[in-house]
C-alpha positions in Angstrom: -4.1 -2.3 66.7 -7.3 -0.6 65.4 -9.5 -2.6 63.1 -11.8 -1.1 60.5 -14.3 -3.4 58.8 -15.7 -2.4 55.4 -17.7 -4.3 52.8 -15.5 -4.5 49.8 -11.9 -5.9 49.6 -11.1 -3.2 46.9 -12.4 -0.5 49.3 -10.2 -1.9 52.1 -7.1 -1.7 49.8 -7.9 2.0 49.0 -8.4 2.9 52.7 -5.2 1.0 53.7 -3.2 3.5 51.6 -4.5 6.4 53.7 -3.8 5.1 57.2 -0.7 4.1 59.1 0.5 0.8 60.6 -1.8 1.2 63.6 -4.8 0.3 61.4 -5.9 -2.9 59.8 -8.7 -2.7 57.2 -10.6 -5.9 56.4 -13.7 -6.7 54.4 -16.9 -8.5 55.2 -17.4 -9.1 51.5 -21.0 -7.9 51.7 -23.7 -9.4 54.0 -22.4 -12.1 56.3 -25.8 -13.5 57.2 -29.4 -13.5 56.1 -32.8 -14.9 57.2 -32.8 -18.6 57.5 -34.9 -20.8 55.2 -36.2 -23.1 57.9 -39.1 -22.9 60.4 -42.8 -22.6 59.5 -43.2 -22.4 55.7 -39.4 -21.9 55.4 -39.7 -18.2 56.1 -37.0 -17.9 58.7 -39.5 -15.6 60.5 -41.8 -16.7 63.5 -45.1 -15.1 62.4 -46.8 -16.2 65.7 -44.3 -14.6 68.0 -43.8 -10.9 67.1 -42.2 -11.9 63.7 -39.0 -12.9 65.4 -36.4 -13.5 62.6 -33.9 -16.3 62.6 -30.6 -15.5 61.0 -28.0 -17.8 59.6 -24.4 -17.2 58.5 -24.1 -17.8 54.7 -22.1 -20.8 53.8 -19.6 -18.8 51.8 -19.1 -16.4 54.7 -18.2 -18.9 57.4 -14.5 -18.6 56.8 -14.8 -14.8 56.5 -16.6 -14.6 59.9 -13.9 -16.9 61.4 -11.1 -14.5 60.2 -13.1 -11.4 61.4 -13.5 -12.9 64.9 -9.8 -13.5 65.1 -9.1 -9.9 64.0 -11.5 -8.5 66.5 -9.8 -10.4 69.4 -6.5 -8.8 68.5 -7.9 -5.3 68.1 -7.9 -2.5 70.7 -10.8 -0.7 68.9 -13.1 -1.9 66.2 -14.7 0.5 63.7 -17.6 -0.5 61.5 -17.4 1.3 58.1 -20.0 -0.3 55.8 -21.8 1.7 53.1 -23.6 4.9 54.1 -27.2 3.6 53.4 -29.8 1.4 55.0 -28.3 -1.8 53.6 -24.9 -0.7 55.0 -26.4 0.1 58.4 -28.0 -3.3 58.5 -24.7 -5.0 57.6 -22.9 -3.1 60.4 -25.6 -4.3 62.9 -25.2 -7.9 61.7 -21.4 -7.7 62.1 -21.8 -6.3 65.6 -24.2 -9.1 66.5 -22.0 -11.9 65.1 -18.7 -10.5 66.3 -20.0 -9.9 69.9 -19.7 -6.1 69.6 -22.1 -3.9 71.4 -24.3 -2.2 68.7 -25.0 0.7 71.0 -21.3 1.6 71.7 -19.3 0.2 68.7 -18.0 3.2 66.7 -19.6 3.4 63.2 -17.8 5.4 60.5 -19.8 7.2 57.8 -18.2 8.6 54.7 -19.6 9.3 51.3 -16.3 9.3 49.3 -13.2 7.3 49.7 -10.5 10.0 49.9 -8.0 10.5 52.7 -9.7 13.7 54.0 -13.1 12.0 54.1 -11.7 8.9 55.9 -9.8 11.0 58.5 -12.9 13.2 59.1 -15.0 10.1 59.7 -12.4 8.7 62.2 -12.5 11.9 64.1 -16.3 12.0 64.2 -17.5 8.4 64.7 -21.1 7.7 65.5 -23.0 4.6 66.6 -25.2 2.3 64.7 -28.6 3.8 63.9 -30.8 1.1 65.4 -34.1 2.7 64.2 -32.7 2.6 60.6 -31.7 -1.0 61.2 -35.2 -1.8 62.4 -36.6 -0.2 59.3 -34.4 -2.3 57.1 -35.1 -5.5 59.0 -38.9 -4.8 58.6 -38.4 -4.4 54.9 -36.4 -7.6 54.7 -39.1 -9.5 56.7 -42.0 -8.2 54.5 -40.1 -9.0 51.3 -39.4 -12.5 52.6 -43.0 -13.1 53.7 -44.5 -11.8 50.5 -41.8 -13.1 48.2 -41.7 -16.7 49.5 -45.5 -17.0 49.8 -46.2 -15.5 46.3 -43.4 -17.6 44.8 -44.8 -20.7 46.4 -48.3 -20.3 45.0 -47.1 -19.3 41.6 -44.8 -22.2 41.3 -47.5 -24.6 42.4 -50.3 -23.1 40.2 -48.7 -21.7 37.0 -45.0 -22.8 37.2 -43.7 -19.2 37.6 -40.4 -19.1 39.5 -40.8 -16.1 41.8 -42.7 -12.9 42.7 -42.0 -10.0 45.0 -43.2 -6.7 46.4 -41.2 -4.6 43.9 -40.3 -7.0 41.0 -44.0 -7.9 40.3 -45.1 -4.3 40.2 -42.2 -3.5 37.8 -43.2 -6.5 35.7 -46.7 -5.2 35.5 -45.4 -1.9 34.1 -43.7 -3.8 31.3 -46.7 -6.1 30.6 -49.2 -3.2 30.6 -47.1 -1.2 28.1 -46.9 -4.3 25.8 -50.7 -4.6 26.0 -51.1 -1.0 25.0 -48.8 -1.5 22.0 -50.7 -4.6 20.9 -54.1 -2.8 21.2 -52.9 0.3 19.5 -54.6 1.3 16.2 -52.7 3.8 14.0 -54.6 7.0 13.1 -54.0 8.8 9.9 -53.2 12.5 9.9 -51.6 15.0 7.4 -49.4 18.1 7.6 -48.8 20.8 5.1 -45.6 22.9 4.8 -44.4 25.3 2.2 -41.5 27.3 0.9 -41.8 31.1 0.6 -39.6 33.1 -1.7 -37.5 35.8 0.0 -35.4 37.4 -2.8 -32.9 34.8 -3.7 -33.5 32.9 -0.5 -36.3 30.7 0.8 -38.2 30.5 4.0 -39.6 27.1 5.1 -42.8 27.2 7.2 -45.5 24.8 8.5 -49.2 25.3 8.3 -50.4 25.5 11.9 -53.9 27.1 12.2 -57.0 28.3 10.5 -58.9 31.4 11.9 -56.4 31.2 14.8 -57.5 27.7 15.8 -55.1 24.7 15.6 -55.5 22.9 12.3 -56.1 19.1 12.3 -56.0 17.4 8.9 -57.4 13.9 9.0 -57.0 12.6 5.4 -55.9 13.3 1.8 -59.2 14.8 0.8 -59.0 17.4 3.6 -55.4 18.2 2.8 -56.3 18.7 -0.9 -59.2 21.0 -0.1 -57.0 23.1 2.2 -54.3 23.3 -0.5 -56.8 24.6 -3.0 -57.9 27.3 -0.6 -54.4 28.6 0.1 -53.5 31.9 -1.7 -50.3 32.6 -3.5 -49.3 35.6 -1.4 -48.9 35.6 2.3 -48.5 38.6 4.7 -45.9 38.5 7.5 -48.2 39.2 10.4 -45.7 39.0 13.2 -42.0 38.5 14.0 -41.5 37.5 17.6 -38.0 37.5 19.1 -37.0 36.4 22.5 -34.1 35.0 24.5 -34.7 31.5 25.8 -32.8 30.3 28.8 -32.1 26.6 29.2 -31.0 25.7 32.7 -28.6 22.8 33.4 -29.9 19.5 34.8 -29.2 18.6 38.4 -26.3 16.3 39.3 -26.9 12.6 39.1 -28.8 10.4 41.5 -28.7 6.7 41.0 -31.7 6.5 38.7 -30.8 9.4 36.5 -27.2 8.1 36.2 -28.5 4.7 35.1 -30.9 6.3 32.6 -28.3 8.6 31.1 -25.7 5.8 30.9 -28.2 3.7 29.0 -29.1 6.5 26.7 -25.6 7.6 26.0 -23.6 4.3 26.0 -26.3 1.6 26.0 -25.0 0.4 29.4 -27.4 -2.0 31.2 -28.3 -0.9 34.8 -26.3 -3.8 36.1 -23.2 -2.7 34.2 -23.6 1.0 35.2 -23.9 0.0 38.9 -20.8 -2.2 38.7 -18.7 0.5 37.0 -19.9 3.2 39.4 -18.9 0.9 42.3 -15.4 0.6 41.0 -15.1 4.4 40.6 -16.3 4.9 44.1 -14.0 2.3 45.7 -11.0 3.8 44.0 -8.5 3.8 41.1 -4.8 4.4 41.1 -4.1 7.8 39.5 -0.4 8.7 39.1 0.6 6.2 41.7 -2.0 7.3 44.3 -5.1 5.2 45.0 -8.2 7.3 45.6 -12.0 7.2 45.2 -13.1 9.1 42.1 -16.8 9.6 42.8 -19.0 10.0 45.9 -21.4 7.2 47.0 -23.3 6.0 44.0 -26.6 4.8 45.7 -28.4 8.0 46.4 -31.7 9.7 45.6 -30.7 13.2 46.7 -29.5 15.9 44.3 -27.9 17.9 47.1 -24.3 19.0 46.8 -22.0 19.8 49.7 -21.1 23.4 50.4 -17.5 22.5 50.1 -17.9 21.1 46.6 -20.0 24.0 45.5 -17.4 26.5 46.7 -14.6 24.5 44.9 -16.7 24.2 41.8 -17.3 28.0 41.6 -13.6 28.6 41.8 -12.9 26.0 39.2 -15.5 27.4 36.8 -14.4 31.0 37.2 -10.7 30.0 36.7 -11.3 27.7 33.7 -14.2 29.3 31.9 -14.8 32.8 33.3 -17.1 34.3 35.9 -19.9 34.7 33.3 -20.2 30.9 33.3 -21.1 30.8 37.0 -24.7 29.7 37.6 -27.1 29.5 40.5 -27.3 26.7 43.0 -30.8 25.3 42.2 -32.8 23.6 44.8 -34.3 20.6 43.0 -37.8 19.4 43.6 -37.5 15.9 45.2 -39.7 13.0 44.4 -41.6 11.1 47.1 -39.7 8.9 49.5 -36.4 10.6 48.9 -33.7 10.1 51.6 -31.5 13.2 51.8 -28.9 11.5 54.0 -26.1 12.2 51.5 -25.1 13.9 48.4 -25.7 13.5 44.7 -23.2 11.5 42.7 -20.2 13.8 41.9 -16.4 13.7 41.4 -14.4 13.7 44.7 -11.8 16.1 43.2 -12.5 18.5 40.3 -8.8 18.6 39.5 -9.1 15.0 38.5 -10.6 15.9 35.2 -11.7 13.2 32.7 -8.5 14.0 30.6 -6.3 13.5 33.7 -7.7 10.1 34.7 -8.3 8.7 31.1 -4.9 6.9 30.9 -5.7 5.1 34.2 -9.2 3.9 33.4 -10.8 1.3 31.2 -12.9 2.7 28.3 -16.3 2.1 30.0 -15.0 3.5 33.3 -13.7 6.6 31.6 -17.0 7.2 29.8 -19.1 6.9 33.0 -16.7 9.1 35.0 -16.7 11.8 32.3 -20.5 11.7 32.3 -20.7 12.1 36.1 -17.9 14.7 36.3 -19.4 16.9 33.5 -23.0 16.6 34.8 -22.0 17.7 38.4 -19.9 20.6 37.1 -22.5 21.7 34.5 -25.2 21.7 37.2 -23.5 24.8 38.8 -22.9 26.7 35.5 -24.9 29.4 33.8 -27.9 28.7 31.6 -27.5 28.3 27.8 -29.1 31.3 25.9 -30.5 31.1 22.5 -32.0 33.9 20.3 -35.4 32.4 19.3 -37.3 33.9 16.4 -40.9 32.9 15.4 -42.4 34.3 12.1 -46.2 34.1 11.4 -47.5 34.4 7.8 -51.2 34.7 7.1 -53.4 34.4 4.0 -57.1 33.6 3.7 -57.3 33.0 7.5 -54.5 30.3 7.3 -51.4 30.8 9.3 -47.9 29.3 8.6 -45.2 29.4 11.2 -41.4 29.3 10.9 -38.9 29.0 13.8 -35.2 29.4 14.2 -32.9 29.5 17.2 -29.3 30.7 17.3 -27.1 30.2 20.3 -25.8 33.4 21.7 -24.2 32.0 24.9 -23.3 28.3 25.4 -23.3 28.4 29.2 -23.3 24.9 30.7 -23.2 23.5 27.2 -19.5 24.3 27.4 -19.0 21.0 29.3 -22.2 19.1 28.9 -23.4 20.1 25.4 -22.0 16.9 23.8 -24.5 14.8 25.8 -27.6 16.9 24.7 -29.3 17.6 21.4 -28.6 21.1 20.3 -31.4 23.4 19.0 -31.1 24.2 15.3 -28.7 26.9 14.5 -30.4 27.8 11.2 -31.0 31.5 10.7 -33.9 33.2 9.0 -33.5 35.5 6.0 -34.0 39.2 6.6 -37.8 39.8 7.1 -40.1 42.7 8.0 -43.6 42.7 9.5 -46.2 43.6 6.8 -44.0 42.3 4.0 -45.7 40.0 1.4 -44.1 36.7 0.4 -44.9 34.4 -2.5 -45.7 30.7 -1.7 -43.4 29.1 -4.2 -43.8 25.4 -3.3 -46.2 23.3 -1.2 -45.8 19.9 0.4 -48.6 17.5 1.6 -47.3 14.9 4.1 -49.2 11.8 5.2 -48.5 10.5 8.7 -49.8 7.8 11.1 -49.8 8.0 14.9 -47.3 5.6 16.4 -47.8 3.1 19.2 -46.1 3.9 22.5 -42.5 2.7 22.6 -41.5 -0.2 24.6 -39.6 0.3 27.9 -35.9 0.0 28.0 -33.9 -0.4 31.2 -33.4 3.3 31.6 -37.2 4.0 31.3 -38.0 1.3 33.8 -35.6 2.8 36.4 -37.3 6.2 35.8 -40.7 4.6 36.4 -39.5 3.1 39.7 -38.1 6.5 40.8 -41.2 8.4 39.8 -43.6 6.0 41.5 -41.5 5.8 44.6 -41.0 2.1 44.6 -37.8 0.4 45.5 -34.6 2.1 46.5 -31.5 3.2 44.5 -29.8 -0.1 45.5 -32.7 -2.2 44.1 -33.1 -0.6 40.6 -30.6 -2.8 38.8 -31.2 -6.1 40.8 -34.9 -5.9 40.1 -34.4 -5.7 36.3 -31.7 -8.4 36.5 -34.2 -10.7 38.3 -37.0 -10.2 35.8 -34.5 -11.2 33.0 -33.2 -14.2 35.0 -36.7 -15.5 35.7 -37.5 -15.3 31.9 -40.4 -12.9 32.6 -39.0 -10.4 30.1 -36.6 -10.5 27.3 -34.1 -7.8 26.2 -34.4 -7.4 22.4 -32.3 -4.7 20.9 -32.5 -2.7 24.2 -36.3 -3.1 24.6 -37.8 -5.1 27.5 -40.5 -7.4 26.1 -42.6 -9.6 28.4 -42.6 -13.3 27.8 -45.7 -15.5 27.8 -44.9 -16.5 31.3 -44.5 -12.9 32.3 -47.9 -12.1 31.0 -49.5 -15.0 32.8 -47.7 -14.1 36.1 -49.1 -10.5 36.0 -52.6 -11.7 35.0 -52.8 -14.1 38.0 -51.3 -11.7 40.5 -53.6 -8.9 39.3 -56.6 -11.3 39.7 -55.8 -12.6 43.2 -53.4 -10.1 44.7 -54.6 -6.8 43.2 -53.7 -4.6 46.2 -50.0 -5.6 46.1 -49.8 -5.1 42.3 -50.7 -1.4 42.7 -47.7 0.8 42.6 -49.3 3.2 45.2 -49.3 0.3 47.7 -45.6 -0.3 47.3 -44.9 3.4 47.5 -46.9 3.7 50.7 -45.0 0.8 52.2 -41.8 2.7 51.5 -43.2 5.7 53.4 -44.2 3.4 56.3 -40.7 2.0 56.5 -39.3 5.5 56.5 -41.7 6.2 59.4 -40.2 3.3 61.4 -36.7 4.7 60.9 -38.1 8.0 62.2 -39.7 6.3 65.3 -43.2 7.3 64.1 -44.5 3.8 63.4 -44.2 0.6 65.4 -42.6 -2.3 63.6 -44.8 -5.1 64.9 -48.0 -3.0 64.3 -47.0 -2.7 60.6 -46.0 -6.4 60.3 -49.3 -7.6 61.9 -51.4 -5.5 59.7 -49.6 -6.6 56.6 -49.6 -10.3 57.4 -53.2 -10.7 58.5 -54.4 -9.0 55.3 -52.0 -10.8 53.0 -53.0 -14.2 54.4 -56.6 -13.6 53.3 -55.5 -12.9 49.8 -53.2 -16.0 49.8 -55.9 -18.4 51.1 -58.3 -17.2 48.4 -55.7 -17.7 45.7 -54.7 -21.1 47.1 -58.3 -22.3 46.9 -59.4 -20.7 43.7 -56.5 -20.1 41.4 -56.7 -22.6 38.6 -53.6 -24.8 38.1 -52.2 -24.5 34.6 -51.6 -27.8 32.9 -48.5 -28.4 30.7 -49.1 -28.2 27.0 -49.3 -31.6 25.2 -47.1 -32.1 22.2 -49.3 -34.6 20.4 -47.2 -37.7 21.1 -47.4 -40.4 23.8 -44.7 -41.5 26.2 -43.0 -44.7 24.7 -42.4 -45.8 28.3 -45.9 -45.7 29.9 -48.2 -44.4 27.1 -49.2 -41.1 28.9 -49.2 -37.9 26.8 -45.9 -36.1 26.4 -45.9 -32.5 27.5 -43.7 -29.4 27.4 -41.9 -28.8 30.6 -39.5 -26.2 31.9 -36.2 -27.1 33.5 -33.0 -25.6 34.6 -31.7 -25.3 31.0 -35.0 -24.3 29.3 -37.9 -26.2 27.8 -37.9 -30.0 27.2 -40.4 -32.7 26.4 -41.3 -35.1 29.2 -43.9 -37.5 30.4 -47.1 -36.0 31.9 -47.1 -38.9 34.4 -44.1 -37.6 36.2 -42.9 -38.4 38.9 -44.4 -41.9 38.4 -42.7 -41.9 35.0 -39.5 -39.9 34.5 -39.2 -40.3 30.7 -37.5 -37.3 29.0 -37.4 -37.1 25.2 -33.9 -36.5 24.1 -33.4 -33.7 21.6 -31.9 -34.7 18.2 -28.5 -33.2 18.1 -27.0 -31.9 14.8 -23.8 -33.8 14.1 -20.6 -31.8 13.2 -18.0 -33.2 10.8 -15.4 -33.4 13.6 -14.6 -35.8 16.3 -13.8 -35.0 19.9 -10.0 -34.4 20.4 -10.3 -35.9 23.9 -12.3 -39.2 23.5 -12.8 -39.5 19.7 -16.6 -39.4 19.9 -18.7 -37.4 17.4 -19.1 -33.7 18.1 -22.7 -32.2 18.0 -24.4 -28.9 18.3 -25.8 -28.2 21.7 -27.7 -25.4 23.4 -27.4 -23.7 26.7 -28.8 -20.6 28.3 -25.9 -18.6 26.8 -26.6 -19.9 23.2 -25.4 -22.6 20.9 -22.1 -24.3 21.2 -20.4 -27.5 20.0 -19.9 -30.3 22.5 -19.0 -34.0 22.7 -21.8 -36.5 22.1 -20.3 -38.6 24.9 -21.4 -36.1 27.5 -21.5 -36.4 30.5 -18.6 -38.8 30.4 -16.7 -36.3 28.3 -17.0 -32.5 28.9 -15.2 -31.2 25.8 -16.8 -28.0 24.4 -15.9 -25.5 21.7 -17.5 -22.4 20.1 -19.3 -22.6 16.8 -16.2 -21.3 15.1 -14.0 -24.1 16.6 -12.4 -22.4 19.6 -12.0 -24.8 22.5 -13.8 -23.9 25.7 -12.5 -26.8 27.8 -8.9 -27.8 27.9 -7.8 -31.4 28.1 -7.6 -32.6 31.6 -4.1 -32.3 32.9 -2.5 -35.3 34.4 -2.4 -35.2 38.2 1.1 -35.4 39.5 1.2 -37.3 42.8 4.4 -36.8 44.8 6.1 -40.0 46.0 5.7 -39.1 49.7 2.0 -38.0 49.4 0.0 -39.6 52.2 -3.0 -41.9 51.5 -6.5 -40.3 51.8 -7.9 -41.2 55.3 -11.4 -41.3 53.9 -11.3 -43.4 50.7 -7.9 -45.0 51.1 -7.5 -45.0 47.3 -6.4 -41.5 46.5 -3.5 -39.4 47.8 -3.5 -36.0 49.6 -2.1 -33.4 47.3 -2.0 -29.6 47.0 -4.8 -28.1 44.9 -6.2 -24.8 44.0 -9.8 -23.8 44.3 -11.7 -21.7 41.8 -11.1 -18.7 44.0 -7.3 -19.2 43.8 -6.9 -20.6 47.4 -4.5 -23.5 47.9 -5.8 -26.5 50.0 -5.0 -30.1 50.6 -7.5 -32.6 49.1 -7.9 -36.1 47.7 -6.5 -36.8 44.2 -9.5 -39.1 43.8 -11.9 -36.2 43.4 -14.8 -36.1 42.5 -15.3 -39.6 43.8 -13.9 -38.6 47.1 -14.4 -35.0 48.3 -12.1 -35.1 51.3 -10.4 -31.8 52.2 -7.9 -31.6 55.0 -8.7 -29.0 57.6 -6.3 -27.5 60.2 -7.7 -30.0 62.7 -7.1 -32.8 60.2 -10.6 -34.2 60.5 -11.6 -33.4 57.0 -14.8 -32.1 55.4 -16.7 -32.2 52.2 -15.7 -29.9 49.4 -18.2 -27.2 48.4 
């Protein structure tokens, strides 16, 4: 039996359809181990001995590893087929280490789309684990652990912020800086003047643009009025300029541009876009056949394979005509780009959005259509418009009128619905030297606008442009900032919280070097150099750690500890001032003398004119991280909950049926051993006296605690 280990169970299901009985495809379900949280400072890294890492198998992966080891023993050949990026390479190496496979000889499969031809090609051309790439990824993980844990430690101790990191803190600074720019912005008044000119029975609308061939700036109403009084009634058509304008298609998607466009078009969060793209990559059942619909979705390269380009040219010629064929444009790459694999594209052009629509959810269809049309359009001809500019002069003032008419749609044939089209208005028949009467004039007051707040799409664009993070980190970084309550998402805009402001201010003050985007970008370049064998791992780590420790020691000694805000009342228990504190479920009022006094002021709950259907107690309004709900006042003894409109969220506890022959629990001797189902759907034997007794029967019958 040949064993192939992938990351995702869904991916394993798809690949299983392509291969015969000789193959077994299993999933590691992502990472199986990570740096431990023990040792000096809980880093899981021995900073005094060449930064030796200590890895531990994740608790939720112990059973997975056990099953994988069993499968490996039965297999004649083991293939590692994790994702084709640095993270995937590291997972393959961890699998090899844990499963006692030789990292230098174990075959590693690399494929960028989950289709039968791609899988078979990978099987015929296996490689081995790229240990330099693994070393680069391990260095990244160690630096992120060292910096993240130490920064988080000092922020928690000094200002009660929950975390910080090499990438997340720089991104937070982008958002905080933009908000400060908005708050400091002072609107500036300006005016514009436009007019309508009579052309027979028609009218020509034009804007006043210059005086004596210099751009015209109108600051206030007085200036606008003076200019208006200077304007003549008749204007001369000085020039009519016509030209064809060519608009080239945009390149196919990379991770960041896909996330930006999905946000702009459908208001998908980066997290949602990543999840949908993952599903499309891993496969969908189309007409009874399971296949991956797009290539690997974590990429920063706009390159397309020669095979896809050839197929696309044939498809375009057959479906739209040879005049729609465009050039293959070499796109300028941003810094730190890894060109290891292709842009995001459909795996099969015959699987058009219309073909797959019946088999996909609405959101999946929308994103697939966007990816499909963008990749196809990138190889199509430019859109051509006939652009006309008319200049009218009088008393040294110049008005300008513009119009654009599409004469060839080009790539707009497939991608036009996602882009704003130029105006199709046409101009009346005009001749140079012709005089026109200014029939109506308009003065318009304006004020400059503050810069707009960043949304998720713009943040991803900033990360890409500044070369910080990787395609796999864009969405998780934003998710972390939201989860830490450093920023809030209000109507699509990311707005820093008071805690987010404070975090950036303190990090900027005591760790300025690491808050500079250029530092983070340089670190990415250094990590690339490790992968290329140009930089020594320990040299980089030593240089980083020795300098970082100096910043940390200074902050530890000099950063002022922020005291909790007093609420103006004293503790009824010990008399100390009551203060605002932050807990797992938000802010609460507690004693400033904690931990000597653990008094917490209970929030007055608004009663509801209903009683609990389970215990009969009064129902009250409650709050959680997800918002308001109605719950039982007898909590935690009773867990009944319902929505504000009365829909139950928790069902009445079902009576446990204990079979007559059920054995007594060997641990508590009160309950009986019965069949149960976990939250993951697995059946196990456990004590009926749960949660008082957490006994679970193992195969060896010695029992263990439930998770």
